[in-house]
C-alpha positions in Angstrom: -65.1 -53.9 -100.3 -63.1 -51.9 -97.7 -61.4 -48.7 -98.7 -57.7 -49.4 -97.9 -55.8 -45.9 -97.5 -52.2 -45.6 -98.7 -49.6 -45.2 -96.3 -49.0 -41.5 -95.3 -45.9 -39.8 -94.8 -45.4 -36.3 -92.5 -42.7 -34.0 -93.4 -41.7 -30.5 -92.0 -39.9 -27.9 -94.1 -41.7 -29.1 -97.2 -42.0 -25.9 -99.0 -38.5 -25.5 -100.5 -35.1 -26.7 -100.7 -34.5 -30.5 -99.2 -38.3 -30.6 -98.0 -39.5 -30.0 -101.4 -37.3 -32.6 -102.9 -38.1 -35.3 -100.5 -41.8 -34.3 -100.7 -41.5 -35.0 -104.5 -39.7 -38.6 -103.7 -42.4 -39.7 -101.5 -45.1 -39.0 -103.4 -43.3 -40.6 -106.3 -42.7 -43.7 -104.0 -46.8 -43.9 -103.7 -47.0 -42.3 -100.3 -49.6 -39.6 -99.5 -47.5 -36.8 -98.2 -48.5 -34.2 -95.8 -45.9 -31.4 -95.9 -45.8 -28.8 -93.3 -44.2 -25.3 -94.0 -44.7 -21.7 -93.3 -45.6 -21.0 -96.6 -46.0 -22.7 -100.2 -45.3 -19.7 -102.7 -43.8 -22.2 -105.4 -47.2 -23.9 -105.8 -46.5 -25.0 -109.2 -43.9 -27.5 -107.5 -46.6 -29.3 -105.8 -49.1 -30.3 -108.5 -49.3 -34.0 -107.2 -52.7 -34.8 -105.9 -50.9 -37.1 -103.4 -49.2 -34.0 -101.9 -51.2 -32.1 -99.1 -49.5 -28.7 -98.2 -50.0 -27.7 -94.4 -49.5 -24.1 -93.6 -47.8 -24.0 -90.0 -45.0 -22.8 -88.2 -43.2 -25.7 -86.5 -42.7 -23.1 -83.4 -46.6 -22.9 -83.0 -47.0 -26.0 -80.9 -50.6 -26.2 -80.3 -51.5 -25.8 -84.1 -48.6 -28.3 -85.1 -50.0 -31.1 -82.6 -53.3 -30.3 -83.8 -52.5 -31.0 -87.4 -50.7 -34.1 -87.0 -53.6 -35.5 -84.6 -56.2 -34.7 -87.4 -53.6 -36.6 -90.2 -53.0 -39.5 -87.8 -56.7 -40.1 -87.0 -57.6 -40.3 -90.7 -54.4 -42.1 -92.5 -51.9 -44.9 -91.2 -48.6 -42.6 -90.6 -45.7 -44.9 -91.9 -43.2 -42.1 -92.2 -42.2 -38.8 -90.2 -39.5 -36.7 -91.8 -38.3 -34.1 -89.2 -36.8 -31.8 -91.8 -37.5 -28.1 -91.1 -34.3 -26.3 -90.0 -33.0 -22.7 -89.5 -29.4 -21.4 -89.5 -27.9 -18.6 -87.9 -24.0 -18.3 -87.8 -21.1 -15.7 -86.7 -19.9 -15.3 -83.4 -22.1 -16.5 -80.4 -22.0 -13.3 -78.8 -23.6 -11.5 -82.1 -26.7 -13.8 -81.7 -29.7 -12.7 -79.8 -32.1 -14.5 -77.6 -34.5 -14.7 -80.1 -32.3 -16.3 -82.8 -31.3 -18.8 -80.1 -34.5 -19.6 -79.2 -35.8 -19.9 -83.1 -32.6 -22.4 -83.6 -33.5 -24.6 -80.5 -37.2 -24.8 -81.2 -37.2 -25.4 -85.0 -34.1 -27.7 -85.3 -34.6 -29.9 -81.8 -37.9 -29.1 -79.9 -40.3 -29.6 -82.8 -38.7 -32.9 -83.8 -38.9 -34.2 -80.3 -42.7 -33.0 -80.0 -43.7 -34.4 -83.4 -41.9 -37.7 -82.7 -43.7 -37.9 -79.4 -47.0 -37.1 -80.7 -46.7 -39.7 -83.6 -44.8 -42.8 -81.7 -47.6 -44.8 -81.0 -48.8 -44.6 -84.7 -45.5 -45.3 -85.9 -45.1 -48.4 -83.7 -48.5 -49.7 -85.1 -47.2 -49.2 -88.6 -43.3 -50.4 -87.7 -42.7 -46.9 -89.3 -39.8 -44.6 -89.9 -38.7 -41.4 -87.9 -36.1 -39.8 -90.3 -34.2 -36.9 -88.8 -32.3 -34.6 -91.0 -29.5 -33.5 -89.3 -26.3 -32.2 -90.3 -22.4 -33.3 -90.3 -22.0 -30.3 -88.0 -23.5 -32.3 -85.5 -20.0 -34.3 -85.0 -17.8 -31.3 -85.5 -16.6 -28.4 -83.5 -18.5 -25.3 -85.1 -17.0 -22.0 -84.3 -19.1 -19.1 -85.9 -22.1 -21.7 -85.5 -22.0 -22.8 -81.9 -25.8 -22.8 -81.3 -26.6 -24.4 -84.7 -24.0 -27.0 -84.4 -25.5 -27.9 -80.8 -29.1 -28.0 -82.0 -28.2 -30.6 -84.7 -25.8 -32.5 -82.2 -28.9 -32.8 -79.9 -31.1 -33.9 -82.7 -28.5 -36.8 -83.9 -28.4 -37.9 -80.3 -32.3 -37.9 -79.9 -32.1 -40.0 -83.0 -29.6 -42.5 -81.8 -31.2 -42.7 -78.3 -34.8 -43.1 -80.0 -33.7 -46.1 -82.3 -32.5 -48.0 -79.1 -35.7 -47.1 -77.4 -38.0 -48.0 -80.1 -36.2 -50.9 -82.2 -38.0 -53.8 -80.4 -41.2 -52.4 -81.5 -40.4 -52.2 -85.2 -39.6 -48.6 -85.4 -36.7 -47.3 -87.6 -35.0 -44.1 -86.5 -32.9 -42.7 -88.8 -30.4 -39.8 -89.0 -29.3 -38.1 -92.3 -26.5 -35.8 -92.1 -25.9 -33.5 -95.0 -22.9 -31.3 -95.6 -23.2 -28.1 -97.4 -26.4 -28.2 -99.7 -27.5 -25.8 -102.5 -30.4 -24.6 -100.3 -31.5 -21.2 -98.7 -30.2 -22.4 -95.4 -27.4 -19.9 -95.6 -29.3 -16.9 -96.4 -28.5 -15.5 -93.2 -24.7 -16.3 -93.2 -21.9 -14.2 -94.7 -20.9 -17.2 -96.6 -22.7 -19.4 -99.5 -21.8 -22.8 -101.2 -18.8 -22.8 -103.4 -18.9 -22.3 -107.1 -17.6 -25.6 -108.2 -20.7 -28.6 -108.5 -18.3 -30.6 -106.5 -18.4 -28.5 -103.5 -22.1 -28.8 -102.6 -25.1 -31.3 -102.3 -28.3 -31.1 -104.3 -31.3 -31.3 -102.3 -32.6 -34.4 -104.8 -29.5 -36.2 -103.5 -30.7 -35.9 -99.9 -33.8 -37.3 -101.3 -31.9 -40.0 -102.7 -30.7 -40.9 -99.4 -34.2 -40.9 -97.9 -35.5 -43.3 -100.5 -32.4 -45.3 -99.9 -33.3 -45.9 -96.3 -36.8 -46.7 -97.3 -35.7 -49.3 -99.8 -34.1 -51.8 -97.0 -35.4 -55.4 -96.4 -37.7 -55.3 -93.3 -35.1 -56.5 -90.5 -32.2 -54.0 -91.8 -32.3 -50.4 -90.6 -29.6 -47.7 -91.9 -29.6 -45.8 -88.7 -27.0 -43.0 -89.8 -26.1 -41.4 -93.1 -23.5 -38.7 -93.8 -23.5 -37.2 -97.1 -20.6 -34.9 -98.3 -19.4 -33.4 -101.2 -16.2 -34.3 -102.7 -14.5 -30.7 -102.1 -14.7 -28.3 -99.2 -15.5 -24.9 -100.4 -17.3 -21.9 -99.4 -17.6 -18.4 -101.0 -17.9 -15.3 -98.9 -20.5 -13.0 -99.6 -20.1 -9.3 -100.0 -21.4 -6.8 -97.9 -24.0 -5.9 -100.2 -25.3 -9.5 -100.3 -25.2 -9.7 -96.6 -27.2 -6.4 -96.2 -29.7 -7.7 -98.8 -30.5 -10.8 -96.7 
């Protein structure tokens, strides 16, 4: 009898935070999950045999493309989650070319490249491209101009991709979280507020991914914005900032 392989999911930024939560949720849903990350130090979090950690920086385009091509050659890829992200905050004049390049390449270039590499496979599977953007994509972002611009670009790409590929059965989806309790703000002079109502949890973004995947064939939830009830941030002390 022919061996029928499980559907596969490819996820970037899988080693911590939102990516870790989504990885665990996808394995629980029965996917063979290939998680891409720069390191997997918290190995105990990835003890499911259906999770395959792949050490790769998404800015290493050659290695990244080689990895996903090998996965797609062996597995039916049904879900791509473009989750990897980096954030630099502050006055735009205080950034430097290296940080701007990292923002653009991680938050925007890598999702577009991965989608291009996998789109023919996703068309065959009538699968999903899930882009984890940000509520900043639709807002003015002083002290985060470049970050907001990359997320606006990702959301625009996602909307256009849906219109381009919907006739082939591909579901292009944008999930836009507000402030989430992750390490994204390690390079900022602020952190999430103290009240639980002032931030999201990574598992709640994973809940949104599960909700998207649970819809009947023929219905696509193209955009989801997730916000905490309260708008609060906490300023870091100079000692906290210097210890980034």
